[in-house]
N, C-alpha and C positions, 0 to 999 in steps of 0.2 A: 506495498499499499504507500501511496504516495505521503511523503510528510505534509502536515498542511500548511505550512509556509509557501511551498511549492503550487498546490494546487489556487492557491489565494493570489498568487503572482500572477498563475498562469490563468487566469480569468480576469483580473484586474486589468493585468496589459498584455495582449495575447501577442508575444514577442513570436518569429521566426519557427523556432522549437515546438513551442505549444501550437501554431496553425498549422503545422505541416504530421502532426503527431492525432488531431484530431479525429480527421476523416478514417483513418487506420484504425483508430478504437472504435470509432462507429459503427466501423464495418465489420470488425470482429466480435461486437459484443450483440450483434444482430438488430441495434436500433439504426431507426432512420439517419441517412448521412446527409451533411448541412456542410456546405462550403464555408468554409470562415473568411477566405478571402473577399467573396463576393455577398455573403450574407443570404445566401440563399440557396432554398432546400436542392437536395441530389435528386430529387422523386420527381417524375413527371406527375405530380397531380397537384391538385389545386393546393395554394398557400391553405387554407383554411382548416382541408382537408387534411394535408402533413402536417399542421401541428396539434391533430386531435386523433392522430394514432395511438392506440391504446397500447402504455407500457409493456402489456403483456403481449406482447407482439415482440416476439425475444427470440435469440438464439437459444435458451436456456428450455422454453415450452415448443420450439420446432424440432431441437433433438431430442428430447424425451415422446414427442409423439411421432419421430421417426422412426424410432427405436420399437414402438409397438406394431408401426405399419410395416417394418421389415419382416418383425416374428411371424406376423398375420400373414405376410405376401408368401414367406419360404413354407408355412404353411399349406397356403393354398396352392400352392406348386406343388408339394410331395402328395397330398391325395387328392387334385386334382389332374395329375402325372398317375395315380392310382388307377382310377377309374378309367382313364385312356387307354390304360396298358391293358387291361380288364375285357375291352370291350375292340380295342385293336390289339389281338396278342403278337409280339415278335417272335422268332422260335425261341429264344432264350430265355422267354417270361412264363414264369408258373406262379398261380395266382393258389392257393390252400382252398380246400370244400370246409374247413374249420379252422378258428370257430366260427360256427353261423351267422355271427351279428358283426362279423370284419367291415364288410361293404357297408353296414348300415351306418355303422360308427364314422366310418373315412369319410364318406358322401354327407352326412348328416351334419358332422366338423367343416368339411366344405362351404357349404352354403351358409351353415352360422357364423364362421367365421368370415366371410364376403360378405354379410350383412354388416358385422360387429364394426367390418373396416370404414364404411362410410361414415361416423361422425367423427372417426378419428382421421379422416383424409379432410373432414371439411377444415378440422382445428390446424391442421397442420398448413392447410392452403391459406387458413386465416391469418396465421402466424407471420409466415412470408409472404403473402402478398404484394407489399412496398417493395421487395425486392424488385417485382417484375416490372415496374414504374422508374427503376432509375434510369440515370441520364445513360448515354454509352460516353466511354472515357476512350480515349485514347493512350491515355498511361495503362489501363487496364487491357486494352485491345483483344487479342485472338485468344486469350484465355477465356476472357468473359464470354466472349459469342458460344463458345465450345460449352461453356460451361450450362450459360442460358438455352442452348439447344438441348441438351441432355436432358433437362431438368423438364423442357417441353414435352419431350418423350417420353420420358417418365410416367409425368400426367395424364400424356395422350394415352397411355397403354392401362393406366390404373382406372381414370374411369371407365374407356373401352371395359374392360374387363368387368367390372363393378355391375357396370350397364346392363348389358349384354346376358349377362349370370342371371341376374333380377327377373330379366322378362324372360330367360328360361325358365326360371322357376314358377313363372306363370304361363308356361307352356303361349309366348304370344313373341312370334318371329317377324318383325316389318321390316325385316331385310330380307336378301338373295341368296349371302352364302350361307353355307352351312354350319352349323354354329359348333357341332362340336370337333371340328378339325382348327374353324378359324381360333375359337375358344383355345384349345390346347397350344395352336402356332405364337399366338401372342403372348402366351403363360411365357413361353422362353424371352422373349423380347422382354416382357415387363421386369423377369428377375434377370436377365442383362441390366437394365437401366438402372434397379436398385443397384446393386452390386459395384457399377460405375459411380452412381452417385455417393455411396457410401464410401471409396477410398477417395474420393474428390475429398469429401467431408470431414471426414476421418478425426483430421487435428483440433475441427474447430469443436467436430460433437466430443469427443474426451474433453475438452477444455470447457466448455458446458458442464457436463457432469460432473466437474472435479469440485464445481460450486453448488452450494445447496441453490433450488430454484428459484426463488427469494432473496438473494444475495444481494443487496444494496449496489446499484450500477451507479457509477459518480461521475458517466457521462450523461446516462438518463437525466440523473438529478441536474447534473449542468443545462441541459435540456430543457429543462423543468421552470427554470429560475438560476441562471447563471452566477447571482450574484448573492446566493444561499444554498451551501454549503451543505444545510439539514432542512433542504428539502425535499422530500418523495413526491415521485409520480403519483398522481393521482390516475382513479379508476380502477377496475378488478383484476386482480390479484395472478402472478403468472399459477398458485398453486392450484385456484379457486377453476382458473380456465383446462386444467389439466384433469381436474378432479371432474370438472363437467364433462371434460371429453371422455372419462375414463367408466361413469356414469353414463354417458347416451351410448358406449358402446355392447353395454353389460344392456342393457334397454332394449337396447334394438335385434342384441342376438336372443333375448328372452321372447320376442317378439315373433321370432320366426321357429326357435330350436322343440316348439312343442309339434311340428308335424314330424320330426324322428326321436322325441322323448315323450314318453305318453303322459307321464304326469306333469307336463310343464302345457298343456294343450290347453288348459284354462285359461291362463294368461298370454298365448301366442294370438295375438286378434290380429297380428298380420301374417299367417302362416297360410298359404295358397291351400295346402290341405289338410283337415281337421282330423283325418283318422277316420272319416265316414264315410260311406261308401257301399254298395250293394252285397250282403254278407258281410257288413263291417267291414270292408278294406277297398281303399281309393281304387281308382282306375284313371290312367291316362286316357286311352282309346276303346274309346267302343265298337261292338259289332259294328252298328251302322257306319261309324268311321270309317272303317276296314272292309266296309262291303262283304261282309260274310255271313248276315244274316239269313238268307235263303239255304247257303251250303251247310253252315253250319246245323240247322235242323233237318235236315233231308234226309228220309227213311233210309237211304241207299248209302249213308256215308261209312264210309271205309278207311281206317288207319294200315297206311301202308308201312311195314317194319322190313329192312332189306339188311340180313347180318349173314357174316359168316360165308357169302357165296349167295344165300338164300333168300325168298320175297313170301310175303304170306299176309293175308286182310285182319284185318279186325275192327269187327262192329265195337260199339259201343256197347252193345251188350256180352259182346265177346269178352272185351275187358273188364265188365263188371262179374263176370265167370270166373276170373282169376283170385289168386289171393290178395287179398287188400292189406296193406298197410298207411301207418299214419305217418305224418312229420311235422312238427312244431316249426315254421319256418318262417322269417320277415319277407317281405316284399317291399324290396331297398331300389327307389328308383333315382335317374340320377338329378330331379328337379332338386332333392335333399327329403323327400319324405319317406317314410315307411310304417308298416305295419304288419303285425304280427297274424298268422294264419294259421289253423289245423287245418292240414292237408288231408285226403286220402285218398288211397286209388295204389296202380301197380310200380311195385318199383322199378327201374329201367332196367335193370340187370338179368333181373325174372322175366321180364318182357323180353329180352333180347335172347334168352337162354330160349324161348320157346318157338324161336326161329330157327335160330343153329348157335354153331360157337361164337362167341366173342374173341376177338383176334387182340384186344386191345388198344384200338387206334382210336382217334377220336370220333365224336357223333355227330350228324349234324340232320337237326329238325327244320321241317319246311315246315310253313301256315297255310289254311287257303287263306291268308290275306293275299293280294298280289300288288297291292298300290302303295304299300309302305316302303319306308328302308330297313324296315328289323323283320323285313317278313320270315327269315331262317337265322337258326345259331347256331353256332360251332359247338360243342361240350367236350374237353377234353376229362381226360381218362380218368384223371380221381374224381372227376364228379361221376362221371360214368358208373364208377366200380361204388360209388358211396351208399348206405346202406338210406340216407336220406332223401335220395336224389327218387321222384316220381313222376309216373304221367299221369296226375292228377286228375280224379272223376268229381270232387266234393271237394267243400270247402268252408268248414264252421259247420258240422253237422248238415249240411241241403247240401242238394247236387247243385254240381256248379252254374252260376249263372250265364248266359250269354257274354255278356261284357267284361267276363272274366275267363271265358276261354273252353266254355263249353261247346264241342260234347269232351274235350280232352285237352289239355295242355301239359307242359315241361315247366315241373317244380325242384330247383334245386339250391344247396345252400349256399351263401354267401356271392351272390350274384347281383349283377344289376336286374332290374324290372325288366329292361327292353332285351336283355336276355331269356329271358324267363318264356319262352314264345308258346304263345295263346293258338285256339283254333286250330292243332294240330293235324296235318295232312301225311304227313310221312315222315319218317325215321330212317338214318341209314347211315350204318358204318362205314368211314372214309378206308380208303386204303392205308 
């Protein structure tokens, strides 16, 4: 800390040394910069607005909000990557069948944390937005241009991810691109932008975190009243802003978490799915939307099963005549909602054995639906042989509702709902 005598001298007689140090100090502490030579603000904002900037807009707030955002973006990247790999698995990827609730947790976390990022992002932008209006400087030159461009990319991709993710949870797509692949690709850009931004700002962040959040700021105090060293900036405190950001994130998360955590449904007023639906399980796609109403109800319906070089057809009555098993499994969808169901039907491995010898390959399921992008799915071997994997005929003690996949559907543990193929037409072991 500088001696009192030095501060008084700098305030009373702004010599060349004090003047040259002031902008650097302002920049370092995250306060609105002012050119002491001209007495004009370095911000391209109206004078009245520049003078009314809250002292809570500071590096101390920006650093702490940024750390929370960085942690959240990392969680979003990891959980989003898991969902993408399950739906589009490369040869090296193997997802376990147990615990059966794992995907329910990872995808529920993905959506809930994404919503929690909204108040944190708003506070982060609020704390730093005056810097966006800083006058260009030849002294700072190219580094400043690069920094501003990187920040623009970071803000743009994070906003894009959050907005499109929210629209996806509501199944509202006012764009022409395919959400899944675009969201996945943009996630890499977002993570890279965060890493670059952290690398650039790490010294400033470390300095900000080394001090208490409400530590007295001599520069901000001088800006409030240069003649009174005891004057503190007026307005909301930095600590209050951070507490409000944290509470806002918790409230936002609670508002949607109930769609995947049943005991929170009563407080999740903004959750797109309440846990209600036909047979107490929500649905995303109806039989009418899939254009399978007539074919699924047809008396001539037959499920074709091909395995071990042999083929056999099964009617709904044939399936009901086979030994029936029960599985308590959740339906967990990429939109973040999930619901527990009690399913009854034929074990997949038992059904395959009725036709021929299963050789251990992946198994493809094809739906009666021909209009959607998820009209088929491929089930890896570890799911095929799992005792919990069923060709389901009943849900929660009743015959499958038409919207839940009547006359039969796949239900397997720890899989996204889009891969739990409904209205089955054929099952085939792949080479």
